[in-house]
C-alpha positions in Angstrom: -10.5 -35.5 -147.8 -12.6 -35.4 -151.0 -14.6 -32.3 -149.1 -11.4 -31.1 -148.0 -9.7 -31.1 -151.6 -13.4 -29.7 -152.9 -13.6 -26.9 -150.4 -9.7 -26.0 -150.7 -9.9 -25.7 -154.6 -13.0 -23.6 -154.5 -11.5 -21.1 -152.5 -8.2 -21.1 -153.8 -8.6 -17.4 -154.2 -8.0 -17.3 -150.4 -4.7 -19.0 -150.4 -3.8 -15.4 -152.0 -3.9 -13.7 -149.0 -1.0 -16.3 -147.7 1.6 -13.7 -149.9 2.4 -10.6 -148.2 0.5 -7.9 -147.5 -3.2 -9.0 -148.4 -6.2 -9.6 -146.1 -9.5 -11.6 -146.5 -12.2 -9.2 -146.7 -15.9 -9.2 -148.4 -19.7 -9.7 -147.2 -20.1 -9.5 -142.9 -16.5 -10.0 -142.7 -14.1 -7.1 -141.8 -10.1 -6.7 -141.8 -8.1 -8.0 -139.5 -6.4 -6.5 -136.3 -3.3 -7.3 -135.0 -3.9 -9.5 -132.3 -3.0 -6.5 -129.8 -5.4 -4.3 -131.5 -8.3 -7.3 -130.9 -6.9 -8.2 -127.2 -7.3 -4.9 -126.0 -10.9 -4.4 -128.2 -11.8 -7.8 -126.8 -11.0 -7.0 -123.2 -12.4 -3.0 -123.5 -15.9 -1.7 -122.8 -15.6 1.0 -124.7 -15.7 0.3 -128.6 -14.8 2.7 -131.2 -17.4 2.3 -133.0 -18.3 6.0 -134.7 -18.0 8.1 -132.3 -17.2 5.7 -129.7 -20.2 3.7 -127.7 -20.1 2.3 -124.3 -20.8 -1.3 -124.8 -19.4 -4.7 -124.0 -17.2 -6.3 -127.2 -18.2 -9.2 -129.0 -17.4 -12.5 -127.1 -16.1 -13.9 -130.5 -13.0 -11.0 -130.4 -12.0 -13.1 -127.5 -12.1 -16.8 -129.0 -10.5 -15.4 -132.6 -7.9 -14.2 -130.1 -7.1 -17.6 -128.6 -7.6 -19.4 -132.1 -4.2 -17.4 -133.2 -2.3 -17.9 -130.7 -1.0 -21.4 -131.7 -0.8 -19.4 -135.3 2.0 -17.4 -134.1 -1.0 -14.4 -133.1 -1.7 -13.7 -136.6 -5.2 -12.7 -136.8 -5.3 -13.1 -140.5 -4.1 -16.6 -140.6 -6.8 -17.7 -138.2 -9.2 -15.9 -140.6 -7.7 -17.4 -143.5 -7.2 -21.1 -141.2 -10.8 -20.8 -140.6 -12.3 -20.3 -143.6 -10.4 -22.5 -145.7 -10.9 -25.9 -143.0 -14.4 -24.8 -142.5 -15.7 -27.5 -144.7 -13.6 -30.5 -143.2 -13.6 -29.5 -139.7 -17.3 -29.5 -140.0 -16.8 -33.2 -141.9 -14.9 -33.9 -138.3 -17.1 -33.3 -136.2 -20.6 -35.0 -137.8 -18.2 -37.9 -137.8 -17.5 -37.7 -134.1 -21.2 -37.0 -132.8 -22.5 -38.8 -135.3 -20.7 -42.0 -132.8 -22.8 -41.4 -129.6 -25.9 -42.3 -132.3 -24.2 -45.3 -133.9 -21.4 -47.5 -134.6 -22.0 -48.1 -138.1 -19.3 -46.4 -140.3 -21.6 -46.1 -143.3 -24.1 -44.1 -141.4 -21.3 -41.8 -139.8 -19.6 -40.7 -142.7 -23.0 -39.5 -144.0 -23.6 -37.6 -141.1 -19.9 -36.1 -141.7 -21.4 -35.5 -145.3 -24.4 -34.0 -144.2 -23.1 -31.7 -141.7 -20.2 -30.5 -143.8 -22.3 -29.9 -146.9 -24.7 -28.1 -144.8 -26.1 -25.0 -146.6 -25.7 -22.7 -142.8 -21.7 -23.6 -143.1 -21.6 -23.0 -146.9 -23.5 -19.3 -146.8 -21.5 -18.6 -143.7 -18.5 -19.1 -145.1 -19.0 -17.6 -148.5 -20.3 -14.4 -146.7 -17.7 -13.9 -143.9 -19.6 -14.8 -141.5 -17.2 -16.1 -139.1 -18.8 -16.6 -136.1 -21.7 -18.6 -137.7 -18.7 -20.7 -139.1 -17.5 -21.3 -135.8 -21.0 -22.2 -134.4 -21.6 -24.8 -136.7 -18.2 -26.1 -136.4 -19.0 -26.3 -132.5 -22.6 -27.5 -132.3 -21.9 -31.4 -133.2 -18.7 -31.5 -130.3 -22.2 -29.9 -128.4 -24.0 -32.9 -128.8 -21.7 -35.2 -128.3 -20.9 -33.7 -125.0 -24.5 -33.7 -124.0 -24.8 -37.6 -125.1 -21.8 -39.1 -123.1 -23.1 -37.1 -120.5 -26.5 -38.5 -120.1 -25.1 -42.1 -120.9 -22.2 -41.9 -118.8 -21.7 -45.2 -116.0 -19.2 -42.9 -113.7 -19.2 -39.1 -112.6 -15.9 -38.4 -113.5 -16.7 -39.5 -117.3 -19.8 -37.6 -117.1 -18.3 -34.2 -115.7 -15.4 -34.5 -118.4 -18.3 -35.5 -121.2 -20.7 -32.4 -119.6 -17.3 -30.3 -119.2 -16.6 -30.9 -122.9 -19.8 -29.6 -123.6 -19.6 -26.8 -122.0 -16.9 -25.9 -124.0 -18.2 -26.6 -127.6 -21.0 -24.6 -126.3 -18.9 -21.0 -125.5 -17.6 -21.5 -129.2 -21.2 -21.5 -130.0 -22.5 -18.9 -128.3 -19.4 -16.7 -128.5 -19.9 -17.1 -132.6 -23.6 -16.6 -132.5 -25.2 -15.2 -129.2 -28.7 -16.3 -130.3 -27.8 -19.7 -129.6 -27.9 -19.2 -125.8 -31.2 -19.5 -124.8 -31.8 -22.9 -127.4 -29.2 -24.3 -126.0 -29.6 -24.1 -122.3 -33.1 -25.0 -123.3 -31.5 -28.0 -124.8 -29.2 -28.9 -121.9 -32.2 -28.9 -119.7 -34.1 -31.1 -121.1 -31.2 -33.3 -121.7 -30.8 -32.9 -117.5 -34.6 -33.9 -117.2 -33.8 -37.3 -119.1 -30.9 -38.3 -118.3 -30.6 -41.1 -115.8 -27.6 -41.0 -114.1 -25.4 -37.8 -113.2 -28.1 -34.4 -114.1 -25.9 -32.5 -111.7 -22.6 -32.6 -114.6 -24.4 -30.8 -117.2 -24.0 -27.9 -114.6 -20.9 -27.6 -116.2 -22.3 -27.5 -120.1 -24.2 -24.5 -118.6 -21.7 -22.3 -116.8 -19.0 -21.5 -119.6 -22.1 -20.2 -122.1 -23.4 -17.7 -119.4 -20.0 -16.7 -118.7 -18.5 -16.0 -122.2 -22.3 -14.1 -122.7 -22.2 -12.4 -119.2 -21.7 -9.2 -120.4 -24.1 -9.4 -123.4 -26.8 -10.4 -120.9 -27.5 -6.8 -119.1 -27.6 -4.6 -123.1 -29.8 -7.2 -123.8 -32.5 -6.6 -121.6 -32.9 -3.1 -122.9 -32.7 -4.5 -126.8 -33.2 -7.8 -127.5 -31.1 -7.2 -130.8 -28.1 -7.8 -129.3 -28.1 -11.6 -128.6 -30.5 -11.9 -132.3 -27.3 -10.0 -134.6 -24.4 -11.7 -134.9 -20.9 -10.4 -134.9 -19.8 -9.1 -138.0 -20.5 -6.0 -140.3 -24.2 -4.4 -139.9 -26.9 -5.6 -142.3 -26.6 -2.5 -143.9 -22.8 -2.5 -144.1 -23.0 -6.0 -145.8 -24.9 -8.1 -148.1 -27.1 -9.5 -145.5 -30.8 -8.6 -145.9 -32.5 -11.8 -143.6 -36.2 -11.6 -145.0 -35.4 -11.0 -148.5 -32.9 -13.8 -148.3 -35.5 -16.8 -147.2 -37.5 -15.8 -149.9 -41.6 -15.0 -149.6 -42.6 -14.4 -146.5 -45.0 -17.5 -146.9 -42.2 -19.5 -147.8 -39.9 -18.4 -145.4 -40.3 -20.8 -142.5 -40.8 -23.5 -144.5 -37.1 -22.6 -146.0 -35.9 -22.0 -142.5 -36.8 -26.0 -141.6 -35.2 -27.4 -144.3 -32.0 -25.3 -143.3 -31.8 -22.8 -145.6 -30.8 -19.4 -144.4 -30.4 -17.7 -148.0 -26.9 -16.7 -149.6 -25.5 -20.1 -150.5 -25.3 -19.3 -153.9 -25.4 -15.9 -154.4 -25.8 -14.0 -158.2 -22.1 -14.6 -158.7 -20.4 -17.2 -160.3 -20.9 -19.4 -163.3 -24.1 -21.3 -162.2 -26.0 -17.7 -162.2 -27.9 -19.0 -165.6 -29.2 -21.7 -163.7 -31.0 -20.1 -160.7 -34.1 -22.6 -160.9 -32.3 -25.8 -160.3 -29.6 -24.6 -158.0 -31.9 -23.0 -155.1 -33.8 -26.5 -155.6 -30.2 -28.1 -155.1 -29.9 -26.3 -151.8 -33.4 -27.2 -150.5 -32.9 -30.8 -151.1 -30.8 -31.9 -148.5 -32.8 -30.1 -146.0 -36.0 -31.5 -147.1 -34.9 -35.5 -147.8 -33.5 -35.3 -144.5 -36.8 -33.9 -143.1 -38.4 -36.8 -144.3 -35.7 -39.2 -142.6 -36.1 -37.4 -139.2 -39.8 -37.8 -139.2 -39.7 -41.7 -139.3 -36.6 -41.3 -136.6 -39.9 -39.6 -134.8 -41.9 -43.0 -134.6 -39.5 -45.1 -133.0 -40.3 -46.2 -129.9 -37.7 -46.6 -127.1 -35.0 -45.2 -126.1 -34.2 -44.2 -129.6 -37.5 -42.8 -130.1 -36.5 -40.5 -127.1 -33.7 -39.4 -128.8 -35.3 -38.5 -131.6 -37.9 -36.7 -129.7 -34.9 -34.4 -128.0 -33.7 -34.2 -131.2 -37.0 -32.6 -132.8 -37.0 -30.2 -129.8 -33.4 -28.9 -130.8 -34.7 -28.4 -133.9 -37.8 -26.7 -133.1 -35.5 -24.7 -131.4 -33.2 -23.8 -133.6 -36.8 -22.9 -135.9 -37.5 -20.0 -133.2 -33.7 -18.4 -133.2 -33.9 -18.4 -136.9 -36.6 -16.5 -137.3 -36.4 -14.5 -134.2 -32.9 -13.5 -135.7 -34.1 -12.8 -139.3 -37.4 -10.2 -137.8 -34.6 -9.0 -135.9 -32.6 -7.6 -138.9 -30.0 -10.2 -138.4 -28.9 -13.5 -140.5 -30.7 -16.8 -139.5 -27.8 -18.8 -140.0 -27.0 -20.0 -136.7 -30.2 -21.2 -136.5 -30.9 -23.2 -138.9 -27.4 -24.5 -137.8 -29.4 -26.0 -134.9 -32.2 -27.4 -137.1 -29.6 -29.5 -139.0 -28.2 -31.0 -135.8 -32.0 -31.7 -134.6 -32.8 -33.2 -137.6 -30.0 -35.5 -138.6 -29.8 -36.5 -134.5 -33.7 -37.6 -135.9 -32.3 -39.5 -138.7 -30.0 -41.2 -137.3 -32.4 -42.6 -134.6 -34.0 -44.6 -137.2 -31.2 -45.2 -139.7 -30.4 -48.1 -138.3 -33.1 -50.6 -138.3 -34.6 -49.2 -141.0 -31.9 -49.3 -143.6 -29.9 -52.0 -141.9 -26.5 -50.3 -142.2 -24.8 -52.4 -139.6 -25.7 -56.4 -138.8 -26.4 -56.6 -134.8 -24.4 -54.0 -133.4 -25.1 -51.5 -130.3 -27.5 -49.5 -132.4 -30.1 -52.3 -132.7 -29.7 -53.2 -128.8 -31.1 -49.4 -128.2 -34.5 -50.6 -130.1 -35.1 -54.5 -129.9 -36.7 -56.7 -127.4 -34.5 -60.2 -128.0 -37.4 -62.1 -125.6 -39.7 -60.2 -128.7 -39.7 -62.0 -132.1 -39.0 -59.1 -134.8 -36.3 -58.0 -137.5 -33.5 -59.4 -135.1 -35.5 -61.4 -132.7 -34.5 -65.4 -132.5 -33.8 -67.3 -135.7 -31.4 -67.3 -138.1 -29.3 -63.8 -139.1 -31.9 -62.2 -136.5 -35.0 -62.6 -138.5 -37.4 -64.2 -136.6 -41.3 -64.9 -136.8 -43.9 -66.8 -134.9 -43.9 -70.8 -135.5 -48.0 -70.5 -136.5 -46.9 -68.2 -139.4 -47.1 -69.4 -142.8 -44.0 -69.2 -144.9 -46.3 -67.4 -147.5 -47.8 -65.1 -145.5 -44.9 -63.9 -143.6 -43.2 -63.5 -147.1 -46.3 -61.7 -148.4 -45.8 -59.8 -144.7 -42.7 -58.4 -145.5 -43.1 -57.6 -148.9 -44.3 -54.2 -147.9 -41.7 -53.7 -145.6 -38.9 -54.6 -147.9 -40.4 -52.0 -150.6 -40.7 -49.1 -147.9 -37.1 -49.8 -146.7 -35.8 -49.6 -150.6 -37.7 -46.3 -150.7 -36.2 -44.9 -147.4 -33.0 -46.2 -148.5 -33.5 -44.2 -151.4 -34.2 -41.2 -150.1 -30.6 -41.8 -147.4 -28.5 -42.3 -150.5 -29.8 -38.7 -151.9 -29.5 -37.0 -148.3 -25.7 -38.3 -148.9 -25.6 -37.3 -152.7 -27.4 -33.9 -152.5 -24.7 -32.2 -150.1 -21.9 -33.5 -152.4 -23.8 -31.9 -155.0 -24.6 -28.6 -153.1 -20.6 -28.5 -152.0 -19.5 -29.0 -156.0 -21.4 -26.4 -157.1 -20.8 -24.2 -154.7 -17.3 -24.9 -155.0 -17.4 -24.2 -158.8 -18.7 -20.9 -158.2 -16.4 -19.9 -155.4 -14.2 -20.0 -158.4 -15.5 -17.2 -160.3 -15.4 -14.6 -157.4 -18.2 -13.8 -154.5 -18.6 -11.4 -151.3 -15.2 -12.8 -149.7 -11.8 -12.0 -151.4 -8.8 -10.7 -151.0 -7.3 -7.4 -151.3 -4.4 -5.5 -150.3 -3.9 -4.6 -146.8 -5.8 -1.6 -145.4 -6.6 -0.3 -148.9 -9.6 1.4 -148.2 -7.8 3.6 -145.7 -5.7 6.3 -147.0 -2.1 6.2 -145.8 -2.6 9.8 -144.7 -5.5 9.2 -143.0 -4.4 6.8 -141.3 -1.5 8.0 -139.6 -3.6 11.1 -138.6 -5.8 8.7 -136.7 -2.7 7.3 -134.9 -1.2 11.3 -134.2 -1.6 12.9 -130.8 -4.2 14.8 -132.6 -6.6 11.6 -132.6 -8.6 13.0 -135.8 -11.2 11.3 -137.5 -12.2 10.5 -140.9 -15.5 11.7 -142.5 -16.6 8.5 -145.0 -18.6 10.5 -147.3 -20.6 8.4 -149.9 -23.4 10.3 -152.1 -26.6 8.9 -153.0 -29.3 9.5 -156.0 -32.2 9.5 -153.3 -33.5 13.0 -152.8 -34.1 12.4 -149.3 -30.9 11.4 -148.4 -28.2 13.1 -150.6 -25.7 11.3 -148.7 -24.7 8.9 -145.8 -21.8 9.7 -143.8 -20.1 7.6 -140.8 -17.3 9.0 -139.0 -14.3 6.3 -138.4 -11.3 6.8 -136.1 -9.1 4.1 -138.3 -9.6 1.5 -140.5 -12.9 -0.7 -139.8 -11.6 -4.2 -138.7 -13.3 -7.0 -136.4 -12.4 -5.2 -133.3 -14.4 -2.4 -134.3 -17.7 -4.3 -135.2 -19.3 -4.8 -131.4 -23.0 -5.7 -131.9 -24.0 -4.4 -128.8 -22.1 -1.1 -130.0 -24.3 -1.1 -132.9 -27.2 -1.2 -131.6 -26.3 1.6 -128.7 -25.1 3.8 -131.9 -29.0 3.1 -133.2 -30.2 4.3 -129.6 -31.6 1.2 -129.1 -29.5 0.1 -125.4 -31.1 2.6 -123.0 -32.8 6.3 -122.6 -29.5 7.3 -122.2 -27.8 5.8 -125.3 -31.2 7.0 -127.1 -30.3 10.7 -126.2 -26.9 10.8 -127.0 -27.0 8.8 -130.1 -29.9 11.7 -131.5 -28.1 14.6 -130.8 -24.3 12.8 -132.6 -26.1 11.4 -135.5 -27.8 15.5 -135.8 -24.3 16.5 -135.5 -22.7 14.5 -138.3 -25.9 14.7 -140.4 -25.4 18.7 -140.1 -21.9 18.7 -141.1 -22.8 16.2 -144.4 -25.4 19.3 -145.0 -22.8 21.6 -145.3 -20.9 19.6 -147.4 -23.3 18.3 -149.5 -24.9 21.8 -150.1 -21.4 23.4 -151.1 -22.8 26.8 -149.7 -21.2 27.2 -146.3 -18.5 26.6 -144.0 -18.8 23.4 -142.5 -14.8 23.6 -140.6 -16.8 24.3 -136.9 -18.7 21.8 -137.2 -16.7 19.2 -138.6 -14.0 20.1 -135.9 -16.2 19.4 -133.1 -17.0 15.8 -134.8 -13.1 15.6 -134.6 -13.0 15.3 -138.6 -9.9 16.1 -140.0 -10.2 14.4 -143.7 -13.5 13.7 -145.5 -13.2 10.8 -148.0 -15.5 10.8 -151.0 -16.0 7.4 -151.9 -16.7 5.9 -155.0 -14.9 8.4 -156.9 -12.6 7.1 -159.8 -9.1 9.0 -159.5 -8.4 8.2 -162.9 -11.1 9.8 -164.4 -11.9 13.6 -164.5 -13.5 14.7 -161.7 -17.3 14.0 -161.1 -19.8 16.2 -160.0 -19.6 15.1 -156.1 -16.3 15.8 -156.2 -16.3 19.2 -158.2 -18.7 20.1 -155.9 -16.1 19.1 -152.6 -13.6 21.0 -154.4 -15.6 24.7 -153.9 -16.2 23.8 -150.3 -14.0 26.5 -148.1 -11.8 24.9 -145.8 -11.2 21.4 -147.8 -8.3 20.9 -150.1 -7.3 17.5 -151.9 -5.0 15.7 -150.0 -4.9 12.7 -152.7 -7.0 10.4 -154.3 -7.1 6.4 -153.6 -9.3 3.2 -154.6 -11.4 4.5 -152.4 -12.2 7.6 -153.5 -11.1 11.2 -153.4 -9.2 12.5 -149.8 -9.9 16.2 -148.2 -7.8 17.4 -145.7 -10.0 20.1 -143.1 -8.0 23.4 -142.7 -8.1 25.2 -139.4 -10.8 27.5 -139.5 -8.8 30.6 -138.3 -6.7 29.9 -141.3 -3.5 29.1 -139.7 -1.1 26.2 -140.1 -0.9 22.7 -138.8 0.1 24.3 -135.0 -3.1 26.4 -134.9 -5.2 26.0 -132.0 -8.0 25.2 -133.6 -6.8 22.8 -136.0 -8.9 19.2 -135.7 -7.8 17.1 -132.9 -10.1 14.7 -131.2 -10.0 17.0 -127.9 -10.3 20.5 -127.4 -10.2 22.9 -124.6 -12.7 25.7 -125.5 -13.0 29.1 -123.5 -16.4 29.9 -121.8 -17.4 31.7 -124.8 -16.4 28.8 -127.0 -13.4 29.8 -128.6 -11.0 27.2 -129.2 -8.0 27.4 -126.8 -5.7 24.5 -127.6 -5.8 21.0 -129.2 -5.5 18.7 -126.1 -2.7 15.4 -127.4 -5.0 12.0 -127.0 -2.9 8.6 -126.1 -5.4 6.0 -127.4 -9.1 6.6 -126.2 -7.4 8.3 -123.2 -6.5 12.4 -123.0 -3.5 12.9 -120.9 -2.1 16.6 -121.4 -1.0 19.3 -119.3 -3.4 22.5 -119.6 -2.2 25.7 -119.1 -2.7 28.5 -116.3 -4.9 31.6 -117.8 -2.3 34.1 -118.2 -3.4 37.6 -117.0 -7.4 39.2 -116.1 -9.2 39.5 -119.3 -7.4 36.5 -121.2 -9.9 34.1 -123.6 -9.3 31.4 -121.2 -10.2 33.6 -117.8 -12.4 31.4 -115.3 -13.2 27.8 -116.2 -12.3 26.1 -119.2 -14.3 22.7 -121.0 -11.9 20.0 -122.1 -14.3 18.8 -125.0 -13.8 15.4 -126.4 -15.6 14.2 -129.4 -16.8 11.0 -128.4 -20.3 10.4 -127.0 -20.8 10.8 -123.4 -21.7 8.7 -120.6 -20.9 7.7 -116.9 -18.3 5.6 -117.8 -15.7 8.5 -118.3 -13.5 9.7 -115.4 -11.2 13.1 -115.4 -8.7 14.3 -112.8 -6.7 17.7 -113.1 -3.5 16.7 -111.2 -5.0 13.8 -109.2 -7.9 15.6 -108.4 -11.3 14.7 -109.8 -13.0 17.1 -112.1 -16.9 16.9 -113.1 -17.7 15.8 -116.3 -20.7 17.3 -118.4 -22.6 16.6 -121.8 -22.0 19.3 -124.7 -24.1 19.9 -127.3 -25.8 16.8 -125.7 -23.5 14.0 -126.9 -19.8 15.3 -126.9 -17.7 14.5 -123.5 -17.2 17.3 -121.3 -14.6 18.1 -118.7 -14.6 21.5 -116.4 -10.8 22.5 -116.1 -10.6 25.5 -113.5 -8.3 28.8 -114.5 -5.3 27.6 -112.7 -4.4 24.5 -115.0 -2.4 21.2 -114.7 -1.9 17.7 -115.6 -5.1 17.0 -117.2 -6.7 13.0 -117.6 -9.4 11.5 -118.6 -10.1 7.8 -118.9 -13.0 5.5 -118.4 -13.7 3.2 -115.6 -13.0 -0.7 -117.1 -13.3 -2.2 -113.1 -17.1 -3.9 -114.7 -14.8 -5.6 -117.5 -11.7 -6.9 -115.1 -14.6 -8.4 -112.9 -16.2 -10.4 -116.1 -12.4 -11.3 -117.2 -11.5 -12.7 -114.0 -14.9 -14.4 -113.9 -15.0 -15.8 -117.3 -10.8 -17.2 -116.6 -11.3 -19.2 -114.0 -15.2 -20.4 -115.3 -13.2 -21.3 -118.6 -9.8 -22.4 -116.8 -11.9 -25.0 -114.9 -14.2 -26.2 -117.0 -10.8 -27.0 -119.6 -9.4 -29.0 -116.5 -12.5 -31.4 -116.4 -12.8 -32.1 -119.6 -9.2 -33.6 -119.9 -10.5 -38.0 -119.8 -9.1 -39.3 -116.9 -9.3 -42.8 -117.2 -11.5 -44.9 -114.9 -9.9 -47.7 -112.8 -12.0 -50.7 -112.7 -12.3 -52.9 -109.3 -10.1 -55.7 -108.8 -12.2 -59.4 -109.1 -10.6 -61.3 -106.1 
């Protein structure tokens, strides 16, 4: 309850999002789309990133859509609830998972505080990494399911526990695909050490594989598909993983201590004390590491538990280092490190700290026939008959002193996360990367309406820089940037890192964008033909203050031929792209996502689009010598690939690549009903497989009481 109060008080700014017309954005968190748009993007193999990319969606989109269902289908509410309740839900998971290792309420409460106040969770929450938050919340339930599977006395409870671990693993992998391989290896280790029912662990493997299945193909071409987490790219957020974790010599140590970076940013009222805040972030992990080392020295079943936990921490460290090296965020890996260290510390804690007198924890380590701390004797403190009282007392004094030292360290392990959460909450009250804003404030209404019109024109977001090499950066967007348009696989493919064909079309598309941008920045040529080829109908100059006099960048665009100011918003100055022929809104060469071109390249007509598809009636050539006589080409301003199909009155048409990147369809002179769409058959197959595996696993996870045998 205390953690819930502190967390909510620290994030009270997010409560403003409850009011109508506001949303949570910032850091790696994009705006929340509607449930229908989110679900359509989650099930599609075509991602509307830039000029479009053939790539699977992030599995996290499906998980977020399911989370939004009980909240009335509001994705915005799901995002808000996940951020506000992250800390108390983590405490609940830590308490439940610790129950598999100890019955001591003190130790379970300590584990809950350590897990809820962990640096990975606080950093993910404050920087808007929803997937990493969900993975952190799911990992305790993975551990609980694996522990119950390994110790189940009957087959049915073992299957239910394995299914619980599988569902939690599916959530963790959906939020952080980098955890797929470490979790599979951890399940294999548990299967090798389980005494009974190792086959039940199959249900801990199938759900995460089904969830991450669509990403495995692109990951073979570029492993960054699994290493980068969902959300905005590091360049578009505050992420800079290698720099966040400190100097290269200390990066590995900080990751081992569970510090992914960005726990306490440079904003807020604690910014004046960076030295002690940095120590505060590292203190819980350092103290937990000491207790985990003591746990590794345990004997018997608890020693085996500690060593499995250390294997888990090592896998998490490798995952965090790999993610950081790939340019991603190592937070999900450090969550696994924290889970392993906590489990290893719990393996030794009952015996060292005497937290619970003679409970099940001690029965796992102690042999009742061997004199020892819980052997024969009053209060379980037995000794050999030939030991003199003085010798026994002297033998116990060093151990008692060591116990006190370790007890102080254990208390500090609990106090340090509480202090870290308090400082983090205090800083959140002063502002941070994640905040609230009016809905769609960064997207002018006229540009949004144009993206939803039949012409489906895009907006070129232009940002001028002081770098003489790259005078400007430009991004083509058709509609606002939301969670539904931030697929990691699409980002990798758009960068040319997912195969030769993707690299070729990405290079040509980037060249087309750079050509149009150069004409805009230079102001010496007419960029309308280049912008029309990109399907761009508006140019948004970001960063200009509409309340002041025109900046040099805005004054430069004012002089560009074919551009006219359409208005100014908080996002910048918006320009409309006029038709090159000088006609009005009905001109054939007006900006449009799909256009019909003659053999000589002349624009014959703008073709309407319905979502990602083109559904239009193409007129026939009217007379000999007409510019549209012969084979014409319908060009769509999206990147071409083999997934597109076209038909004219039901007859298939050949699909070609125009200018090295654009999608083209050869249309005969007689005209007809043209349909250009994508074949989504592979996505449909995966949908069926995922639904079947997850549904069956959910049914197995329902606990069923085991009837005992009647004793005559």
